[in-house]
PyMOL Python script that loads the backbone (N, CA, C, O; Angstrom):
from pymol import cmd

cmd.read_pdbstr("""\
ATOM      1  N   MET A   1       0.809  -1.202   0.000  1.00  0.00           N
ATOM      2  CA  MET A   1       0.000   0.000   0.000  1.00  0.00           C
ATOM      3  C   MET A   1       0.845   1.255   0.000  1.00  0.00           C
ATOM      4  O   MET A   1       0.390   2.308  -0.446  1.00  0.00           O
ATOM      5  N   ASP A   2       2.063   1.160   0.491  1.00  0.00           N
ATOM      6  CA  ASP A   2       2.923   2.342   0.519  1.00  0.00           C
ATOM      7  C   ASP A   2       3.131   2.914  -0.875  1.00  0.00           C
ATOM      8  O   ASP A   2       3.198   4.132  -1.039  1.00  0.00           O
ATOM      9  N   SER A   3       3.236   2.049  -1.882  1.00  0.00           N
ATOM     10  CA  SER A   3       3.431   2.558  -3.244  1.00  0.00           C
ATOM     11  C   SER A   3       2.193   3.325  -3.712  1.00  0.00           C
ATOM     12  O   SER A   3       2.308   4.290  -4.467  1.00  0.00           O
ATOM     13  N   LEU A   4       1.018   2.899  -3.266  1.00  0.00           N
ATOM     14  CA  LEU A   4      -0.202   3.629  -3.618  1.00  0.00           C
ATOM     15  C   LEU A   4      -0.216   4.996  -2.951  1.00  0.00           C
ATOM     16  O   LEU A   4      -0.585   5.993  -3.572  1.00  0.00           O
ATOM     17  N   PHE A   5       0.186   5.040  -1.685  1.00  0.00           N
ATOM     18  CA  PHE A   5       0.169   6.305  -0.958  1.00  0.00           C
ATOM     19  C   PHE A   5       1.169   7.307  -1.533  1.00  0.00           C
ATOM     20  O   PHE A   5       1.027   8.509  -1.310  1.00  0.00           O
ATOM     21  N   GLN A   6       2.161   6.842  -2.257  1.00  0.00           N
ATOM     22  CA  GLN A   6       3.105   7.760  -2.897  1.00  0.00           C
ATOM     23  C   GLN A   6       2.448   8.545  -4.026  1.00  0.00           C
ATOM     24  O   GLN A   6       3.008   9.532  -4.503  1.00  0.00           O
ATOM     25  N   ARG A   7       1.261   8.113  -4.458  1.00  0.00           N
ATOM     26  CA  ARG A   7       0.527   8.822  -5.506  1.00  0.00           C
ATOM     27  C   ARG A   7      -0.284   9.984  -4.943  1.00  0.00           C
ATOM     28  O   ARG A   7      -0.834  10.786  -5.698  1.00  0.00           O
ATOM     29  N   ILE A   8      -0.359  10.074  -3.615  1.00  0.00           N
ATOM     30  CA  ILE A   8      -1.170  11.107  -2.961  1.00  0.00           C
ATOM     31  C   ILE A   8      -0.263  12.184  -2.390  1.00  0.00           C
ATOM     32  O   ILE A   8       0.768  11.897  -1.782  1.00  0.00           O
ATOM     33  N   LEU A   9      -0.667  13.423  -2.598  1.00  0.00           N
ATOM     34  CA  LEU A   9       0.115  14.564  -2.137  1.00  0.00           C
ATOM     35  C   LEU A   9      -0.743  15.423  -1.220  1.00  0.00           C
ATOM     36  O   LEU A   9      -1.910  15.690  -1.506  1.00  0.00           O
ATOM     37  N   ILE A  10      -0.143  15.849  -0.111  1.00  0.00           N
ATOM     38  CA  ILE A  10      -0.775  16.832   0.767  1.00  0.00           C
ATOM     39  C   ILE A  10       0.225  17.970   0.893  1.00  0.00           C
ATOM     40  O   ILE A  10       1.280  17.833   1.513  1.00  0.00           O
ATOM     41  N   ASP A  11      -0.136  19.099   0.286  1.00  0.00           N
ATOM     42  CA  ASP A  11       0.748  20.264   0.251  1.00  0.00           C
ATOM     43  C   ASP A  11      -0.111  21.502   0.489  1.00  0.00           C
ATOM     44  O   ASP A  11      -1.037  21.763  -0.279  1.00  0.00           O
ATOM     45  N   PRO A  12       0.180  22.270   1.541  1.00  0.00           N
ATOM     46  CA  PRO A  12      -0.627  23.452   1.825  1.00  0.00           C
ATOM     47  C   PRO A  12      -0.713  24.435   0.652  1.00  0.00           C
ATOM     48  O   PRO A  12      -1.661  25.217   0.576  1.00  0.00           O
ATOM     49  N   ALA A  13       0.252  24.405  -0.251  1.00  0.00           N
ATOM     50  CA  ALA A  13       0.257  25.318  -1.397  1.00  0.00           C
ATOM     51  C   ALA A  13      -0.575  24.794  -2.571  1.00  0.00           C
ATOM     52  O   ALA A  13      -0.779  25.509  -3.552  1.00  0.00           O
ATOM     53  N   ILE A  14      -1.056  23.550  -2.474  1.00  0.00           N
ATOM     54  CA  ILE A  14      -1.837  22.943  -3.552  1.00  0.00           C
ATOM     55  C   ILE A  14      -3.179  22.496  -2.987  1.00  0.00           C
ATOM     56  O   ILE A  14      -3.228  21.708  -2.043  1.00  0.00           O
ATOM     57  N   CYS A  15      -4.244  22.990  -3.551  1.00  0.00           N
ATOM     58  CA  CYS A  15      -5.605  22.628  -3.147  1.00  0.00           C
ATOM     59  C   CYS A  15      -5.856  22.854  -1.656  1.00  0.00           C
ATOM     60  O   CYS A  15      -6.630  22.130  -1.031  1.00  0.00           O
ATOM     61  N   GLY A  16      -5.199  23.856  -1.102  1.00  0.00           N
ATOM     62  CA  GLY A  16      -5.408  24.181   0.301  1.00  0.00           C
ATOM     63  C   GLY A  16      -4.993  23.080   1.259  1.00  0.00           C
ATOM     64  O   GLY A  16      -5.459  23.035   2.398  1.00  0.00           O
ATOM     65  N   GLY A  17      -4.122  22.194   0.804  1.00  0.00           N
ATOM     66  CA  GLY A  17      -3.646  21.124   1.667  1.00  0.00           C
ATOM     67  C   GLY A  17      -4.530  19.891   1.689  1.00  0.00           C
ATOM     68  O   GLY A  17      -4.280  18.968   2.464  1.00  0.00           O
ATOM     69  N   LYS A  18      -5.564  19.860   0.848  1.00  0.00           N
ATOM     70  CA  LYS A  18      -6.415  18.671   0.777  1.00  0.00           C
ATOM     71  C   LYS A  18      -5.651  17.568   0.042  1.00  0.00           C
ATOM     72  O   LYS A  18      -4.905  17.850  -0.895  1.00  0.00           O
ATOM     73  N   PRO A  19      -5.830  16.333   0.457  1.00  0.00           N
ATOM     74  CA  PRO A  19      -5.164  15.233  -0.249  1.00  0.00           C
ATOM     75  C   PRO A  19      -5.608  15.193  -1.708  1.00  0.00           C
ATOM     76  O   PRO A  19      -6.804  15.176  -1.999  1.00  0.00           O
ATOM     77  N   CYS A  20      -4.647  15.177  -2.616  1.00  0.00           N
ATOM     78  CA  CYS A  20      -4.958  15.097  -4.038  1.00  0.00           C
ATOM     79  C   CYS A  20      -3.989  14.130  -4.707  1.00  0.00           C
ATOM     80  O   CYS A  20      -2.978  13.731  -4.129  1.00  0.00           O
ATOM     81  N   ILE A  21      -4.325  13.770  -5.928  1.00  0.00           N
ATOM     82  CA  ILE A  21      -3.461  12.887  -6.696  1.00  0.00           C
ATOM     83  C   ILE A  21      -2.265  13.706  -7.176  1.00  0.00           C
ATOM     84  O   ILE A  21      -2.420  14.765  -7.784  1.00  0.00           O
ATOM     85  N   LYS A  22      -1.084  13.196  -6.890  1.00  0.00           N
ATOM     86  CA  LYS A  22       0.155  13.896  -7.240  1.00  0.00           C
ATOM     87  C   LYS A  22       0.171  14.253  -8.723  1.00  0.00           C
ATOM     88  O   LYS A  22      -0.164  13.432  -9.577  1.00  0.00           O
ATOM     89  N   GLY A  23       0.568  15.497  -9.015  1.00  0.00           N
ATOM     90  CA  GLY A  23       0.649  15.967 -10.390  1.00  0.00           C
ATOM     91  C   GLY A  23      -0.664  16.481 -10.938  1.00  0.00           C
ATOM     92  O   GLY A  23      -0.743  16.882 -12.099  1.00  0.00           O
ATOM     93  N   THR A  24      -1.712  16.473 -10.098  1.00  0.00           N
ATOM     94  CA  THR A  24      -3.021  16.981 -10.509  1.00  0.00           C
ATOM     95  C   THR A  24      -3.556  17.869  -9.388  1.00  0.00           C
ATOM     96  O   THR A  24      -2.931  18.021  -8.339  1.00  0.00           O
ATOM     97  N   ARG A  25      -4.698  18.434  -9.633  1.00  0.00           N
ATOM     98  CA  ARG A  25      -5.431  19.153  -8.594  1.00  0.00           C
ATOM     99  C   ARG A  25      -6.748  18.425  -8.324  1.00  0.00           C
ATOM    100  O   ARG A  25      -7.758  19.040  -7.980  1.00  0.00           O
ATOM    101  N   ILE A  26      -6.713  17.121  -8.485  1.00  0.00           N
ATOM    102  CA  ILE A  26      -7.907  16.296  -8.278  1.00  0.00           C
ATOM    103  C   ILE A  26      -7.870  15.732  -6.866  1.00  0.00           C
ATOM    104  O   ILE A  26      -6.990  14.948  -6.509  1.00  0.00           O
ATOM    105  N   TRP A  27      -8.850  16.153  -6.074  1.00  0.00           N
ATOM    106  CA  TRP A  27      -8.912  15.719  -4.675  1.00  0.00           C
ATOM    107  C   TRP A  27      -9.243  14.237  -4.580  1.00  0.00           C
ATOM    108  O   TRP A  27     -10.017  13.706  -5.376  1.00  0.00           O
ATOM    109  N   VAL A  28      -8.656  13.594  -3.613  1.00  0.00           N
ATOM    110  CA  VAL A  28      -8.995  12.203  -3.301  1.00  0.00           C
ATOM    111  C   VAL A  28     -10.483  12.109  -2.980  1.00  0.00           C
ATOM    112  O   VAL A  28     -11.158  11.177  -3.417  1.00  0.00           O
ATOM    113  N   SER A  29     -10.991  13.070  -2.222  1.00  0.00           N
ATOM    114  CA  SER A  29     -12.408  13.032  -1.842  1.00  0.00           C
ATOM    115  C   SER A  29     -13.324  13.137  -3.057  1.00  0.00           C
ATOM    116  O   SER A  29     -14.409  12.556  -3.049  1.00  0.00           O
ATOM    117  N   LEU A  30     -12.920  13.860  -4.100  1.00  0.00           N
ATOM    118  CA  LEU A  30     -13.729  13.961  -5.313  1.00  0.00           C
ATOM    119  C   LEU A  30     -13.846  12.595  -5.987  1.00  0.00           C
ATOM    120  O   LEU A  30     -14.927  12.189  -6.413  1.00  0.00           O
ATOM    121  N   ILE A  31     -12.723  11.898  -6.077  1.00  0.00           N
ATOM    122  CA  ILE A  31     -12.729  10.551  -6.667  1.00  0.00           C
ATOM    123  C   ILE A  31     -13.650   9.641  -5.870  1.00  0.00           C
ATOM    124  O   ILE A  31     -14.463   8.919  -6.445  1.00  0.00           O
ATOM    125  N   LEU A  32     -13.525   9.673  -4.546  1.00  0.00           N
ATOM    126  CA  LEU A  32     -14.357   8.818  -3.696  1.00  0.00           C
ATOM    127  C   LEU A  32     -15.828   9.198  -3.793  1.00  0.00           C
ATOM    128  O   LEU A  32     -16.693   8.322  -3.795  1.00  0.00           O
ATOM    129  N   ASP A  33     -16.124  10.496  -3.875  1.00  0.00           N
ATOM    130  CA  ASP A  33     -17.517  10.936  -4.036  1.00  0.00           C
ATOM    131  C   ASP A  33     -18.118  10.393  -5.327  1.00  0.00           C
ATOM    132  O   ASP A  33     -19.226   9.857  -5.320  1.00  0.00           O
ATOM    133  N   PHE A  34     -17.392  10.527  -6.435  1.00  0.00           N
ATOM    134  CA  PHE A  34     -17.908  10.035  -7.712  1.00  0.00           C
ATOM    135  C   PHE A  34     -18.153   8.530  -7.668  1.00  0.00           C
ATOM    136  O   PHE A  34     -19.186   8.056  -8.140  1.00  0.00           O
ATOM    137  N   LEU A  35     -17.219   7.783  -7.109  1.00  0.00           N
ATOM    138  CA  LEU A  35     -17.392   6.329  -7.016  1.00  0.00           C
ATOM    139  C   LEU A  35     -18.571   5.985  -6.119  1.00  0.00           C
ATOM    140  O   LEU A  35     -19.341   5.076  -6.430  1.00  0.00           O
ATOM    141  N   ALA A  36     -18.721   6.708  -4.999  1.00  0.00           N
ATOM    142  CA  ALA A  36     -19.832   6.459  -4.078  1.00  0.00           C
ATOM    143  C   ALA A  36     -21.180   6.758  -4.720  1.00  0.00           C
ATOM    144  O   ALA A  36     -22.189   6.139  -4.379  1.00  0.00           O
ATOM    145  N   GLU A  37     -21.193   7.707  -5.650  1.00  0.00           N
ATOM    146  CA  GLU A  37     -22.435   8.065  -6.349  1.00  0.00           C
ATOM    147  C   GLU A  37     -22.765   7.100  -7.483  1.00  0.00           C
ATOM    148  O   GLU A  37     -23.791   7.243  -8.148  1.00  0.00           O
ATOM    149  N   GLY A  38     -21.892   6.117  -7.700  1.00  0.00           N
ATOM    150  CA  GLY A  38     -22.180   5.100  -8.709  1.00  0.00           C
ATOM    151  C   GLY A  38     -21.433   5.245 -10.016  1.00  0.00           C
ATOM    152  O   GLY A  38     -21.630   4.444 -10.930  1.00  0.00           O
ATOM    153  N   MET A  39     -20.577   6.250 -10.128  1.00  0.00           N
ATOM    154  CA  MET A  39     -19.788   6.388 -11.349  1.00  0.00           C
ATOM    155  C   MET A  39     -18.816   5.209 -11.428  1.00  0.00           C
ATOM    156  O   MET A  39     -18.180   4.854 -10.436  1.00  0.00           O
ATOM    157  N   SER A  40     -18.708   4.621 -12.586  1.00  0.00           N
ATOM    158  CA  SER A  40     -17.765   3.511 -12.742  1.00  0.00           C
ATOM    159  C   SER A  40     -16.346   4.062 -12.874  1.00  0.00           C
ATOM    160  O   SER A  40     -16.139   5.235 -13.185  1.00  0.00           O
ATOM    161  N   GLU A  41     -15.389   3.191 -12.633  1.00  0.00           N
ATOM    162  CA  GLU A  41     -13.999   3.612 -12.804  1.00  0.00           C
ATOM    163  C   GLU A  41     -13.739   4.023 -14.244  1.00  0.00           C
ATOM    164  O   GLU A  41     -13.018   4.990 -14.492  1.00  0.00           O
ATOM    165  N   ALA A  42     -14.316   3.301 -15.194  1.00  0.00           N
ATOM    166  CA  ALA A  42     -14.130   3.637 -16.611  1.00  0.00           C
ATOM    167  C   ALA A  42     -14.672   5.032 -16.914  1.00  0.00           C
ATOM    168  O   ALA A  42     -14.039   5.798 -17.641  1.00  0.00           O
ATOM    169  N   GLU A  43     -15.838   5.366 -16.362  1.00  0.00           N
ATOM    170  CA  GLU A  43     -16.397   6.705 -16.566  1.00  0.00           C
ATOM    171  C   GLU A  43     -15.505   7.767 -15.932  1.00  0.00           C
ATOM    172  O   GLU A  43     -15.273   8.823 -16.519  1.00  0.00           O
ATOM    173  N   LEU A  44     -15.012   7.483 -14.744  1.00  0.00           N
ATOM    174  CA  LEU A  44     -14.133   8.418 -14.040  1.00  0.00           C
ATOM    175  C   LEU A  44     -12.862   8.672 -14.843  1.00  0.00           C
ATOM    176  O   LEU A  44     -12.443   9.818 -15.001  1.00  0.00           O
ATOM    177  N   LEU A  45     -12.250   7.606 -15.348  1.00  0.00           N
ATOM    178  CA  LEU A  45     -11.021   7.744 -16.124  1.00  0.00           C
ATOM    179  C   LEU A  45     -11.276   8.446 -17.453  1.00  0.00           C
ATOM    180  O   LEU A  45     -10.395   9.126 -17.978  1.00  0.00           O
ATOM    181  N   SER A  46     -12.469   8.283 -17.992  1.00  0.00           N
ATOM    182  CA  SER A  46     -12.820   8.985 -19.231  1.00  0.00           C
ATOM    183  C   SER A  46     -13.010  10.480 -18.969  1.00  0.00           C
ATOM    184  O   SER A  46     -12.598  11.318 -19.771  1.00  0.00           O
ATOM    185  N   GLU A  47     -13.634  10.799 -17.848  1.00  0.00           N
ATOM    186  CA  GLU A  47     -13.884  12.195 -17.474  1.00  0.00           C
ATOM    187  C   GLU A  47     -12.596  12.911 -17.066  1.00  0.00           C
ATOM    188  O   GLU A  47     -12.436  14.107 -17.310  1.00  0.00           O
ATOM    189  N   TYR A  48     -11.687  12.172 -16.448  1.00  0.00           N
ATOM    190  CA  TYR A  48     -10.411  12.731 -15.977  1.00  0.00           C
ATOM    191  C   TYR A  48      -9.267  11.897 -16.558  1.00  0.00           C
ATOM    192  O   TYR A  48      -8.700  11.058 -15.857  1.00  0.00           O
ATOM    193  N   PRO A  49      -8.924  12.116 -17.827  1.00  0.00           N
ATOM    194  CA  PRO A  49      -7.931  11.263 -18.501  1.00  0.00           C
ATOM    195  C   PRO A  49      -6.530  11.326 -17.885  1.00  0.00           C
ATOM    196  O   PRO A  49      -5.696  10.468 -18.171  1.00  0.00           O
ATOM    197  N   GLN A  50      -6.263  12.326 -17.046  1.00  0.00           N
ATOM    198  CA  GLN A  50      -4.951  12.386 -16.400  1.00  0.00           C
ATOM    199  C   GLN A  50      -4.839  11.375 -15.249  1.00  0.00           C
ATOM    200  O   GLN A  50      -3.745  11.134 -14.738  1.00  0.00           O
ATOM    201  N   LEU A  51      -5.967  10.787 -14.845  1.00  0.00           N
ATOM    202  CA  LEU A  51      -5.941   9.770 -13.798  1.00  0.00           C
ATOM    203  C   LEU A  51      -5.650   8.395 -14.386  1.00  0.00           C
ATOM    204  O   LEU A  51      -5.914   8.133 -15.560  1.00  0.00           O
ATOM    205  N   THR A  52      -5.102   7.526 -13.544  1.00  0.00           N
ATOM    206  CA  THR A  52      -4.840   6.141 -13.930  1.00  0.00           C
ATOM    207  C   THR A  52      -5.596   5.208 -12.983  1.00  0.00           C
ATOM    208  O   THR A  52      -6.111   5.633 -11.949  1.00  0.00           O
ATOM    209  N   HIS A  53      -5.652   3.958 -13.349  1.00  0.00           N
ATOM    210  CA  HIS A  53      -6.254   2.939 -12.490  1.00  0.00           C
ATOM    211  C   HIS A  53      -5.579   2.950 -11.115  1.00  0.00           C
ATOM    212  O   HIS A  53      -6.250   2.843 -10.089  1.00  0.00           O
ATOM    213  N   GLU A  54      -4.258   3.081 -11.104  1.00  0.00           N
ATOM    214  CA  GLU A  54      -3.518   3.098  -9.843  1.00  0.00           C
ATOM    215  C   GLU A  54      -3.890   4.302  -8.985  1.00  0.00           C
ATOM    216  O   GLU A  54      -3.890   4.208  -7.758  1.00  0.00           O
ATOM    217  N   ASP A  55      -4.208   5.439  -9.618  1.00  0.00           N
ATOM    218  CA  ASP A  55      -4.652   6.619  -8.871  1.00  0.00           C
ATOM    219  C   ASP A  55      -5.974   6.342  -8.164  1.00  0.00           C
ATOM    220  O   ASP A  55      -6.168   6.741  -7.016  1.00  0.00           O
ATOM    221  N   VAL A  56      -6.871   5.663  -8.852  1.00  0.00           N
ATOM    222  CA  VAL A  56      -8.169   5.318  -8.257  1.00  0.00           C
ATOM    223  C   VAL A  56      -7.948   4.351  -7.089  1.00  0.00           C
ATOM    224  O   VAL A  56      -8.564   4.496  -6.033  1.00  0.00           O
ATOM    225  N   LEU A  57      -7.075   3.372  -7.283  1.00  0.00           N
ATOM    226  CA  LEU A  57      -6.746   2.462  -6.180  1.00  0.00           C
ATOM    227  C   LEU A  57      -6.155   3.227  -5.002  1.00  0.00           C
ATOM    228  O   LEU A  57      -6.477   2.935  -3.850  1.00  0.00           O
ATOM    229  N   ALA A  58      -5.302   4.194  -5.277  1.00  0.00           N
ATOM    230  CA  ALA A  58      -4.686   4.990  -4.210  1.00  0.00           C
ATOM    231  C   ALA A  58      -5.744   5.782  -3.449  1.00  0.00           C
ATOM    232  O   ALA A  58      -5.686   5.870  -2.223  1.00  0.00           O
ATOM    233  N   ALA A  59      -6.706   6.359  -4.161  1.00  0.00           N
ATOM    234  CA  ALA A  59      -7.779   7.106  -3.505  1.00  0.00           C
ATOM    235  C   ALA A  59      -8.593   6.184  -2.595  1.00  0.00           C
ATOM    236  O   ALA A  59      -8.934   6.554  -1.472  1.00  0.00           O
ATOM    237  N   ASN A  60      -8.902   4.982  -3.088  1.00  0.00           N
ATOM    238  CA  ASN A  60      -9.634   4.011  -2.267  1.00  0.00           C
ATOM    239  C   ASN A  60      -8.833   3.611  -1.037  1.00  0.00           C
ATOM    240  O   ASN A  60      -9.378   3.530   0.064  1.00  0.00           O
ATOM    241  N   ALA A  61      -7.556   3.362  -1.220  1.00  0.00           N
ATOM    242  CA  ALA A  61      -6.697   2.973  -0.094  1.00  0.00           C
ATOM    243  C   ALA A  61      -6.614   4.097   0.926  1.00  0.00           C
ATOM    244  O   ALA A  61      -6.651   3.847   2.131  1.00  0.00           O
ATOM    245  N   TYR A  62      -6.502   5.327   0.457  1.00  0.00           N
ATOM    246  CA  TYR A  62      -6.437   6.479   1.358  1.00  0.00           C
ATOM    247  C   TYR A  62      -7.743   6.607   2.141  1.00  0.00           C
ATOM    248  O   TYR A  62      -7.732   6.854   3.347  1.00  0.00           O
ATOM    249  N   GLY A  63      -8.861   6.437   1.448  1.00  0.00           N
ATOM    250  CA  GLY A  63     -10.159   6.496   2.117  1.00  0.00           C
ATOM    251  C   GLY A  63     -10.317   5.409   3.166  1.00  0.00           C
ATOM    252  O   GLY A  63     -10.863   5.657   4.241  1.00  0.00           O
ATOM    253  N   ALA A  64      -9.845   4.212   2.863  1.00  0.00           N
ATOM    254  CA  ALA A  64      -9.910   3.111   3.823  1.00  0.00           C
ATOM    255  C   ALA A  64      -9.055   3.417   5.048  1.00  0.00           C
ATOM    256  O   ALA A  64      -9.472   3.174   6.180  1.00  0.00           O
ATOM    257  N   GLU A  65      -7.877   3.942   4.821  1.00  0.00           N
ATOM    258  CA  GLU A  65      -6.996   4.288   5.941  1.00  0.00           C
ATOM    259  C   GLU A  65      -7.604   5.403   6.784  1.00  0.00           C
ATOM    260  O   GLU A  65      -7.542   5.359   8.012  1.00  0.00           O
ATOM    261  N   ALA A  66      -8.188   6.397   6.131  1.00  0.00           N
ATOM    262  CA  ALA A  66      -8.820   7.497   6.863  1.00  0.00           C
ATOM    263  C   ALA A  66      -9.990   6.984   7.703  1.00  0.00           C
ATOM    264  O   ALA A  66     -10.220   7.478   8.807  1.00  0.00           O
ATOM    265  N   ALA A  67     -10.728   6.001   7.194  1.00  0.00           N
ATOM    266  CA  ALA A  67     -11.857   5.442   7.935  1.00  0.00           C
ATOM    267  C   ALA A  67     -11.394   4.709   9.190  1.00  0.00           C
ATOM    268  O   ALA A  67     -12.127   4.648  10.177  1.00  0.00           O
ATOM    269  N   ARG A  68     -10.198   4.161   9.161  1.00  0.00           N
ATOM    270  CA  ARG A  68      -9.663   3.499  10.353  1.00  0.00           C
ATOM    271  C   ARG A  68      -9.299   4.509  11.433  1.00  0.00           C
ATOM    272  O   ARG A  68      -9.316   4.190  12.622  1.00  0.00           O
ATOM    273  N   GLU A  69      -8.976   5.704  11.023  1.00  0.00           N
ATOM    274  CA  GLU A  69      -8.497   6.741  11.943  1.00  0.00           C
ATOM    275  C   GLU A  69      -9.617   7.614  12.501  1.00  0.00           C
ATOM    276  O   GLU A  69      -9.450   8.234  13.551  1.00  0.00           O
ATOM    277  N   ARG A  70     -10.743   7.668  11.819  1.00  0.00           N
ATOM    278  CA  ARG A  70     -11.798   8.587  12.198  1.00  0.00           C
ATOM    279  C   ARG A  70     -13.149   7.917  12.041  1.00  0.00           C
ATOM    280  O   ARG A  70     -13.382   7.194  11.073  1.00  0.00           O
ATOM    281  N   VAL A  71     -14.018   8.153  12.972  1.00  0.00           N
ATOM    282  CA  VAL A  71     -15.369   7.598  12.901  1.00  0.00           C
ATOM    283  C   VAL A  71     -16.302   8.669  12.368  1.00  0.00           C
ATOM    284  O   VAL A  71     -16.351   9.783  12.890  1.00  0.00           O
ATOM    285  N   VAL A  72     -17.040   8.322  11.323  1.00  0.00           N
ATOM    286  CA  VAL A  72     -18.045   9.217  10.757  1.00  0.00           C
ATOM    287  C   VAL A  72     -19.404   8.700  11.203  1.00  0.00           C
ATOM    288  O   VAL A  72     -19.759   7.564  10.889  1.00  0.00           O
ATOM    289  N   PRO A  73     -20.183   9.517  11.936  1.00  0.00           N
ATOM    290  CA  PRO A  73     -21.473   9.040  12.428  1.00  0.00           C
ATOM    291  C   PRO A  73     -22.421   8.722  11.270  1.00  0.00           C
ATOM    292  O   PRO A  73     -22.542   9.497  10.322  1.00  0.00           O
ATOM    293  N   VAL A  74     -23.082   7.583  11.362  1.00  0.00           N
ATOM    294  CA  VAL A  74     -24.106   7.197  10.395  1.00  0.00           C
ATOM    295  C   VAL A  74     -25.343   6.745  11.158  1.00  0.00           C
ATOM    296  O   VAL A  74     -25.255   6.343  12.318  1.00  0.00           O
ATOM    297  N   THR A  75     -26.478   6.814  10.507  1.00  0.00           N
ATOM    298  CA  THR A  75     -27.736   6.387  11.126  1.00  0.00           C
ATOM    299  C   THR A  75     -27.782   4.868  11.152  1.00  0.00           C
ATOM    300  O   THR A  75     -27.505   4.203  10.154  1.00  0.00           O
ATOM    301  N   VAL A  76     -28.134   4.341  12.299  1.00  0.00           N
ATOM    302  CA  VAL A  76     -28.272   2.893  12.448  1.00  0.00           C
ATOM    303  C   VAL A  76     -29.755   2.559  12.434  1.00  0.00           C
ATOM    304  O   VAL A  76     -30.545   3.147  13.172  1.00  0.00           O
ATOM    305  N   ALA A  77     -30.118   1.612  11.588  1.00  0.00           N
ATOM    306  CA  ALA A  77     -31.532   1.233  11.470  1.00  0.00           C
ATOM    307  C   ALA A  77     -31.974   0.396  12.643  1.00  0.00           C
ATOM    308  O   ALA A  77     -33.134  -0.011  12.708  1.00  0.00           O
TER     309      ALA A  77
END
""", "prot")
cmd.dss("prot")
cmd.show_as("cartoon", "prot")
cmd.util.cbc("prot")
cmd.orient("prot")
């Protein structure tokens, strides 16, 4: 997973310090939002041709790691 995390950049001078894919201004959270809304990886890569499959994997890995560190309240049925 470390190689995936090398694709993510957090720099206060870029995107206000939000995690983004290195070499782009595409936020990790934007990728995760699109996937959560049902966009396929193929659609995402078509919409953002500067992204790669590995970038999408890195965003997912980052989101999984963030979920381990922080609890987001959800409604329990």
